[in-house]
N, C-alpha and C positions, 0 to 999 in steps of 0.2 A: 438536615443531613446534606453534605456537599453533593453537588451533581456533576456529572461528566456529560459533555455534549460530544456526540460521536457522529461522524459521517459513516453510515452503514452501507456496505456494498456486498456484492456476491462474487465468489469465485466458485464456479460449479454450483453445487447445491447448498453450500455453506455460506453463512453470513459472517462478515468480518466488520470491524469498526476501527477507525483511527480518530484520535482527538481532533476536534474541529479547529483548535487553535493552531495546529500545524498546517492546515489546509489553506493554500492561497486561492485556488480556483479549481473548478471541475469543468473539463472540456470534452467535447466529442473526440473520439479517437480519429487521428488522421495518419496517413501513411508516413512512416519514418524513413530516415536515411540510414541504411544499414552500414555498419562498420566492420572491417575485417578484424580477426583475432580478438574478439570480445566474448565475454561469457554468454552462454545461450539465453540467459534470462534478460539480457540487454536487447530490447526490441530494436533500438536505434536511437536517433536523435531527431529533435524538431527545433524549429526556430519559434520561440515563444517570447513575445514582447521584446524582441531584439536580443534575446539570450539563447545560447545553445543549451537545450535541456535534454538530458538523457531520459529515455522512457524504459522503465523496467516492467517486464511482464511478470506479475505476481504469481500467475499459475505456474510458470516455469520456475520461478525463484523458489516456490514452496514444493516443487516436484509434484504438482497436481496434473501435469500433462499440458501440452501446448494446445491452444485453441485458436482458430481463425477469428479475427475481429469481426464483430457483427454490428448491426444498427444500434444495439444497446450498449456496446463497449464504450467505456469512458476512461479518461485519464485524470487522475487526481494529482494536481500539481501541489506539492508540499515542500516545505522548507526543511532541509536536513541541517540540524544544528539550530533549531528553533524556527519560528515563522519567518524571520528575516534571513535565514540561512540560505545556502545554495539550493535553487529549485531543482527538484527531481520529480519526474512524472511516474505515477504508478498506474499501470494498465490493469483495469478490472473488468469483469464481465458485465456488470450493471451496478449503478448506484441506486440504492433503495430509498434512503431517507436520512434526515438529520434527527437524531434521537437524544432525548435527555434520559440519563440513567443515574439513579441514586448510587452513591458510593457503596452502600450496603448490598446492592444487587450484583456487585462484582466480586468474583471469587478467584482464588488461585487456580492455575491451570491444572486440571486433572490429567493424569498420564494418558488416558484414552483420547482426549481431545487433541493432544499434540502428536499423536501417532503419525509417523511419516513426515513430521514437520519439526524443525529444530525449535525447541521450547524457548530459546533465547529471543525469538521473534515475538513472543506472546507475553503481553502484560497481565492478562487475566481473561476470565470468561464472564460476560454479562448475562444474567438470567432475567428474562422479562416474559411473564406468563409462560407460554409453552415454547419460547424461543431461546436459543443459545447463540450469543454473539461473541466470536473470538476477537478479543481486543489486541491489536498489534502495536508493538513498539517500533515505530518507523525509524527511530534512531539506530535500532539494532538490526534492521533488515539488511543492511550492508556492513561488512567488516571495515575496519579502518583502511586496509589496503585497497578494498574495492572503492571506498569513498575517494581515496587519493587517485585511483585510476580514472574515475569519473571526472574528477577535478581536472585532470590532464586533458581528457576528451573535450570537456566543455569550456576549457580555457579559463 
């Protein structure tokens, strides 16, 4: 059975995962440069390997409430448009692990899981023993117009 490798992280009390193939690097959170007239989920920008990278606060994006960054806060640098795509940072409360999950353990998103969160962001839900992992589709976390706006910001 095919396997998925996921980077599993926390937002609040819930576990989320994204496909490891989209991930370029996981870094410690560092202070960002704030920009005027930007969506509230855009934490700011950082200089990452000589590129300007926008950092999105996933707690705010998914309307889970804003949280101050702590020692465990990480930024998952991922490529939008594939691994070689434009780098975008996703600010998360904590990275848990890299997990292998059989395709058969992933189910469609039940209505109750997506409550308060736009279902378009979710690929499915991984079930592993007593855990539920919400698997995100990072390509859909941003709309086309938001991607274009971030492209303008980061040059």
